[in-house]
N, C-alpha and C positions, 0 to 999 in steps of 0.2 A: 398702839402702845402695848408691849408685851407685859405679862405679869412680872417679869424681872425688873421692870422699870416703873412699877406703881409708885407714885410720889408719896413721900412721907407726910406732906402738908407743911413741912418746914423747909424753907428755902436753904438754909445753911446746912441742914442734914442732907438734903438732896445733892447739894454741891460736893459734900464730902463723899457721898456714895459714888458720884460721877468720877471723882478723883480716884477712889478706890478701885473702880472698874478699870481705869487707865493703868494704875499700878499693877493690877493683876494681868492685864494684857502684856505689860512689859516684863512680866515674870517675877515681880516682887510681891508674892502672895501674902508674906507675913506683914508687910507694910499695909497692904490692902485690908487685911483683916483687923489690923490695929485701928485704922481710920474708920472702919465700919463700927467697931466697938465704941469709938467716940461719938459717931453719929447716933447710935442707938441710946446713949446717955441722954440725948436730947429728946428722942422719940422712942421711949421703951416699948410702945405697943405697935411699932411698925413691922408687920408680918414680912413684907418683902425685904426689909432690912435684915431681919434675923435670917432669912434664907441665904442672902448674900454673905453675911458673916459666916454661916455654917460652911458655904462653899469655899470661902477664902481660907478659913481655918483648916479645913480639910486638905485643901491643895498645899498649905504650908507645912502639913504634917502634924498639926496639933488636933488630933481627932477628938480628944476629950472636949476641947472647946467647941468643936464643930457639933458634937452630940448635944452639948448644953444649949447651944443656939437652936438646934432643931427641936429640942424638948420645948423651948420657949415658943417656937413657931407653931408646934402642934397645938399649943393652948390657945393660940391667937387665930389660927386659920380653920375655922369651923368647916368650911367647904372642901378643905384638903387640896386646894388648887396647887400648892407648892410641894406636895408630896412628902411632908415631914415624916409621916408614919413609915413610908417605904425607905427614906433615907436612914432612919433610925434602924429598921430591920435589916438593911444591908450592912450595917455596922454591928449587928448582933446586939442592938440596944433596945429591942422591942420586937413584937410580932408584926408580921407583915399584913395580917388580917386575911380574910378570905374574899375571893373574887377580885373583880377589877376595881381599882381605886379610881372611881368614876370622875371625881372632881380634878384630880391631877391629869389623867389621860386626856379629858376634854380640853383643859387649859393648855396642855402641851401641844396638841395638835391644832388647836385654834391659833396659836401663835406661830406654828411651824407651817401652816398651810400655804402661804404665798411663796415660800422658797422650797417647798417640799420636794419637788421633782428634781429641781436643780441641785439641791444638797444631796438627795438620797441616790439618785441615779447618776448624776454628773460627777460628784466628788467621792461617793462611798461605794460605787460599783454595785449597786443593788440589782440583784438578778432573780428574785423570788417569782415575780409574775411570769417571766419567760420560762423558768424551770418547771413551775407547776403547770403552765399551759402545755408545755411539751409532754409532761407525764399523762396529763388528761387526754391529750390527743392520741397518745400511744394506746392508752386503755380503751378509748372509743373504738379505735381500729381493731383491737383484739376482741372486744365485745360485739363487734358489729353494729355499733351506733352511729348514726349519721349526724345526729344533733340531740340537744336537749330541749324539752318543751318549756321548762321554767327553771331559772337559776336565781340563787340568792348569793350575793357577794358581800359578806361580813367584813366591816371595817374597810369599806371601799376606797376610802381616801380620795385621791384625785383621779381615780379611775384607771389605774395602771393594769389592774387585773381584768377589769371590765372590758378594757380595749381588746385584749387578746381573746376574751371569751365571746364577744359580740357575734361573730360569725358562726358560732357553734350553737347558739341559744335562741329560741323563739322569743322569749320574754325574760328579761334580766332586771332584777331589783338590786339597788345598792343601798346599804345601810352603814351609817357611821355615827359615832358618838359626838363628832365634832361638827357644829354648824358651818364653821369656816371651810372645812374639807368638803362638805356637801355643796357649799356655794361654788367652790372651785370646779368640782366635777360636773356641776349642773351646766356650766357653760359649754362643756363638750358634747353634750347630747348623747351620751354612750348608753345610759340607762333608760328603761321604759318607766321606772319610777325610782324616787330617792326618799329616804327617811332618816331622820336624826333619831337614833334610839340606841340603847345598850344591847350588847350581843345576846345574852342569855334571855333578857326579857323579849327580844325579837323572836328568838326560837320558841319560847314558851307560848306565844301568842299564835303559833301556827300548828296545823294539824295535816301531815302527809300531803303537802301541796307543792313541794319542790323536788326536782330530780337531780339537781346539782347545787351543791353548797360549796363555796370557796372562802378562805380566810388566809390571805397572804400577810404574813408578819403581824398578826393580830393576837393570837393566843399567847404571845410572849408577854402581853400585859394582863392576862386574865388569871394567872396562877394555876391552880389545880385543874386538870383536864376533866375529871369526872363530872362536875356539874355541867360543863359545856356539852359533853358527849351525851349526857342523860337528857339534856334539852334538845340536842340535835336529832336523836333517833325518832321521836314522834313527829318532828317537823318534816322529815324526808318521806318521799314515796318509796314503797318497796322496790328494791333494785336500783335506787338512786345512789350517786356518788358524792363523796365529800373529798375535797382536796385542801390541805393546809400546810403550813410550815411552823417550825418551832426553832429556837436556838437550843443547841444540844450540849450535854456533858456526858462523860463516860462513867461517872460515879454511881453509887448505889442509891442515892437520894432521888426521890421521885421528881424533885425540882428544888432549885434555890434561887434566891433573888440576887442578881448581879449588881455591882456598883452602878451600872448603867440604868438601874431600876427596871430592868427587863428580866423576865424569868427564864432560866435554862432548865430544860427538861431531860431527865435521864433517858437514854436510849431504850433500855430494856423496860423501864417503867412505862414508857410511852406505848411500846408494844402490848404490854399487859393491860393497860388501860383501854386500848382499842378492842382487845378480845373480850374483856369483861363487859364492855358496852354493847357487845354483839355485832360489831362491824367485821366484815370480811376484808383483811388487808390485802390490797392488790399491789401496791408499791410502797416501799419503805427504804428510803435512801438518805444518806448523808451527803452534804454538798457545802461548799462555801457560799454563803448567802450575800455577803457584802463585806466591806472593811470598816473597821472602827479604830480611829487613830493609827492607821497603817497596818493593824493586825487583822487577819482573816477571821471572820465570825462563821464557825461551823454550825450547820443546822440540820434539821430532820425535814424531809419532804415526804408527805403521806398522801396517798390516794386510797381510799377505802370504800366499801360498798355495803349499804344496807341490804340484808337478805332479800331476795326477790319474793319470798313468802314471808308475810308479816307474822312472825312466830307468836307475838302477844295476841294478835287477833285470833290466830288458829287455836291457841290455847284457850282463849275465852269461849270460842265456839264449841270446843271439845268439852269443856267444863259445863257449858249450857246444855249440851246434849246429854251429858251424864245425868244432870238433874231432871231433865225432861224425861228420861227413861225410867 
């Protein structure tokens, strides 16, 4: 049972919610919203109900009522699994906060895991693993690399990126915030190890032990790039590669939160963030990543390299030498 269908504990309220969903599917969003309002009069502390009410009010064009519903939801949902904070931020009704909305992203992919590949690849034309893999292969050839010793696939999902990397890597680890995603990919036997963990925490726990890091359609849920890149650099070996994707926009903002609750990153701001982090940009391209409601989603594909000489270590040694002298 997904989070959207959590019971209210009241049979009548649940029936009204079921009928509201049916009305919504038939295109009568206003009637669905009205019915949810009636259900919530009976169970005013039903978090999932407030989420549905907000969704139906938004779809019917009553954004003010949607915002009011999500404010109520935010107060009820301590774990943040319904993403009320993000929904408010997407409508300029509150701050998005910093970093990944862990509760929301974990719940989203836990419920999405069983139909993930069918939906993303089959219906939405998802291309990111293929695109990133091709860029990595091209850079390997250019740099004269035959393989990588150790790789880390962040947000590994059901293993779509790992499947493509497997032949290029001696040892590959998969990390995902969703236990359901980990369970799905474990059945395939792609990775040498799998772990349920948050992305930045994973990177912060490592020290220069991987020579390839990938993140396919993952950083779109993380917000600002700087904290991720700051954690990434110490985790990589000198000369190691990182390959990742972002959703793109051409404006001056570094990023903004889309109604899809995914972040879009500015093209120039992304270039600047890579340079500031100390990464050498090898490939920086825009491409259609997938389709959403029939519309193409344009993104950024990046392959970058940590300098072959660890400048931080070199500076530390130089400073130590000055003191000794």
